[in-house]
C-alpha positions in Angstrom: -7.0 2.4 -6.1 -6.7 -0.6 -8.1 -8.3 -0.5 -11.6 -9.9 -3.6 -12.2 -9.4 -5.1 -15.6 -12.1 -4.4 -18.2 -14.0 -6.6 -20.5 -12.0 -7.5 -23.5 -8.8 -6.5 -22.3 -6.0 -9.3 -22.5 -4.8 -8.6 -18.8 -7.0 -10.2 -16.3 -5.5 -8.9 -13.3 -6.1 -5.6 -11.3 -3.5 -2.8 -11.5 -2.4 0.1 -9.6 -1.7 3.0 -11.6 1.7 4.4 -10.8 4.5 6.5 -12.4 8.1 5.2 -11.1 11.4 6.1 -12.4 13.7 3.0 -13.2 16.2 1.7 -14.8 16.4 -1.0 -17.5 19.5 -2.8 -17.7 20.0 -4.1 -20.7 23.1 -6.2 -21.9 25.1 -4.4 -18.9 24.0 -0.6 -20.0 21.7 1.3 -18.1 18.8 3.1 -19.4 16.4 5.5 -17.7 12.5 4.4 -18.1 9.1 4.9 -16.7 7.3 2.1 -14.9 3.3 2.2 -14.7 0.5 -0.1 -14.2 2.1 -2.6 -11.4 0.4 -5.9 -11.1 1.5 -9.1 -9.8 2.3 -10.6 -13.3 4.3 -7.6 -14.8 4.5 -3.7 -15.5 4.2 -1.3 -18.3 7.3 0.2 -19.3 8.2 3.3 -21.4 11.6 3.4 -22.9 12.5 4.6 -26.2 14.6 1.7 -27.3 14.0 -1.4 -29.5 13.8 -4.0 -27.2 13.3 -7.7 -28.8 10.1 -10.0 -28.0 11.0 -12.1 -25.1 14.4 -10.5 -24.4 15.2 -10.9 -20.7 17.1 -7.9 -18.7 16.9 -6.5 -15.1 14.5 -3.6 -14.2 15.6 -1.7 -11.3 12.2 0.0 -9.7 14.1 2.4 -7.6 11.3 2.8 -4.7 11.1 -1.1 -4.4 13.7 -3.5 -6.0 15.6 -5.1 -8.5 13.6 -7.7 -10.9 14.7 -9.8 -14.0 12.0 -9.4 -16.3 11.2 -10.2 -20.0 9.3 -8.6 -22.9 5.9 -9.8 -23.4 4.9 -7.4 -26.2 5.8 -4.1 -27.5 4.6 -0.9 -29.0 7.7 1.5 -28.8 8.0 3.4 -26.8 6.1 1.3 -24.5 6.6 -2.6 -23.4 4.5 -5.0 -21.4 6.8 -6.8 -19.2 6.7 -10.0 -17.6 8.3 -10.5 -14.1 10.6 -13.3 -13.8 12.3 -13.0 -10.7 12.8 -10.7 -7.8 12.7 -10.0 -4.3 9.3 -10.0 -3.8 7.2 -10.3 -7.0 4.2 -9.2 -5.4 4.6 -5.5 -6.5 1.2 -4.4 -5.8 1.4 -5.0 -2.1 4.6 -2.9 -2.4 2.8 -0.5 -4.7 -0.2 -0.4 -2.4 1.9 0.5 0.6 3.9 3.3 -1.1 2.2 4.0 -4.2 0.4 7.4 -3.6 3.7 8.9 -2.4 5.6 7.6 -5.4 3.3 8.7 -7.9 4.1 11.7 -10.0 
């Protein structure tokens, strides 16, 4: 179920390929987005909005919980987000339990 990081990738931790609906709460405004490639370090988010590097905001993953995140890299509409704070930072554990039913 998990894919191992390939040679030459910057990301070194394993990740789970999912596609979940989420809300990015940026400066008190909610934006619908998609979340994929969940790992213990972060997630890949798709959102067609300019978000500056290192910008911090809340990400509400509807299947899980709300997390504080920071933009680690951007290639709009894709963003690599680092998890800062949340009820359980081990998103992979949650994803492993519910990932197959949540995958679209």
